[in-house]
C-alpha positions in Angstrom: -0.9 -14.2 -29.5 -0.9 -11.4 -27.0 -1.6 -7.5 -28.6 -0.8 -4.3 -26.3 -3.8 -2.0 -25.9 -4.2 0.4 -28.3 -2.6 3.9 -27.5 -6.2 5.9 -26.6 -6.8 2.7 -24.4 -3.2 2.8 -22.2 -3.8 6.7 -21.5 -7.5 6.0 -20.4 -6.2 3.4 -18.0 -3.5 5.6 -17.0 -5.7 8.4 -16.4 -6.8 7.3 -13.3 -3.9 5.0 -11.4 -2.3 6.4 -8.6 -0.9 4.0 -6.9 1.6 1.7 -8.9 3.4 -0.9 -6.8 6.8 -1.6 -8.4 8.1 -5.4 -8.3 11.4 -5.7 -8.5 12.6 -2.1 -7.6 16.3 -1.7 -7.2 17.3 1.0 -4.3 20.7 1.7 -6.8 20.3 5.5 -9.0 21.5 3.2 -12.3 19.1 0.6 -12.7 16.2 1.5 -15.0 13.8 0.1 -12.0 15.0 3.4 -10.3 15.4 5.8 -13.4 11.3 4.5 -14.4 9.6 4.6 -10.6 11.5 8.2 -10.1 9.8 9.5 -13.1 6.7 8.2 -12.1 6.9 9.5 -8.6 8.1 12.7 -10.1 4.8 12.7 -12.5 2.7 12.9 -9.0 2.1 8.4 -9.4 2.3 7.0 -5.6 4.8 4.4 -5.7 5.2 1.2 -3.6 8.5 -0.6 -4.0 8.5 -4.5 -3.7 11.6 -5.6 -3.0 13.4 -8.3 -0.2 16.0 -7.1 1.9 15.4 -3.5 1.5 13.4 -1.2 3.5 12.8 1.5 1.8 13.4 3.2 -2.0 12.9 6.8 -3.2 11.5 7.7 0.3 8.3 4.5 0.1 8.2 1.8 2.4 9.8 -1.5 0.4 7.6 -4.4 1.3 8.9 -8.2 0.3 6.3 -9.3 -2.0 3.3 -8.4 -3.4 1.2 -10.1 -0.8 3.1 -8.1 1.7 2.0 -4.9 0.3 -1.1 -3.4 2.9 -4.3 -2.4 0.7 -4.6 -3.1 -3.0 -2.8 -0.9 -6.3 -4.1 0.5 -9.4 -1.0 -1.0 -11.0 2.0 -3.6 -10.6 5.1 -2.3 -12.8 7.2 -5.7 -13.3 11.0 -5.9 -13.4 11.3 -9.4 -13.1 12.6 -11.6 -14.9 10.1 -13.3 -17.9 9.6 -16.6 -15.5 8.8 -15.1 -13.1 6.1 -12.8 -14.2 2.9 -15.5 -13.3 4.1 -15.2 -10.0 3.2 -11.9 -9.9 0.9 -12.3 -12.2 -0.9 -14.1 -9.4 0.1 -11.9 -6.8 -1.8 -8.9 -8.6 -4.6 -10.8 -9.3 -5.2 -11.8 -5.6 -3.7 -8.0 -4.7 -7.1 -6.2 -6.2 -4.2 -4.8 -9.1 -6.6 -3.0 -11.7 -3.4 -3.8 -14.5 -0.1 -5.5 -14.8 2.9 -3.6 -16.7 5.6 -6.0 -18.1 8.6 -4.4 -18.5 10.6 -3.6 -22.0 12.3 -6.9 -23.0 10.0 -9.0 -20.6 8.1 -11.4 -22.0 5.7 -13.9 -20.8 2.7 -14.8 -23.2 0.9 -17.1 -21.0 1.3 -14.5 -17.6 -0.4 -11.9 -19.7 -3.3 -13.9 -21.2 -4.1 -15.4 -17.2 -4.0 -11.3 -16.4 -6.1 -10.5 -18.8 -9.0 -13.5 -18.1 -8.6 -12.3 -14.5 -9.2 -8.7 -16.2 -6.7 -6.8 -15.8 -5.0 -4.7 -18.0 -2.0 -5.3 -19.7 0.8 -3.9 -21.5 3.8 -6.7 -21.9 7.1 -5.8 -23.8 6.8 -1.7 -22.9 8.2 0.6 -20.8 6.2 2.5 -18.7 7.8 5.6 -18.2 8.2 6.2 -22.5 4.5 5.4 -22.7 3.3 7.6 -19.9 5.4 10.3 -21.2 4.3 10.1 -25.2 0.9 9.5 -24.2 0.2 12.5 -20.9 3.3 14.0 -20.7 
């Protein structure tokens, strides 16, 4: 069974994160993905929106897939249905990301285990904004 890292491990990992790809980032301000990304951007992180059919979000160029993002990212923040997380994990591994954060309410044990087995830092079923504010805010 998957276990999230402890607070010290999360704090240490997040302290080294600068560039975050947000898969499923909505341009609608009332959506959780937008609010979380807005917060992260205000905290100094570079946000890379990943969403097909959108040119930009929060003033940043958007990419249709993680595979289209130039360069690697430190962290992939996932706002997709549980059954879509496996494909996002595969793309994160291919991108060279150091971690995958699977947002609150999204659980895919198999994908989380595959990411961890590939050496990625993995958090699942937690909100990145809430945890960042609690541990580093």
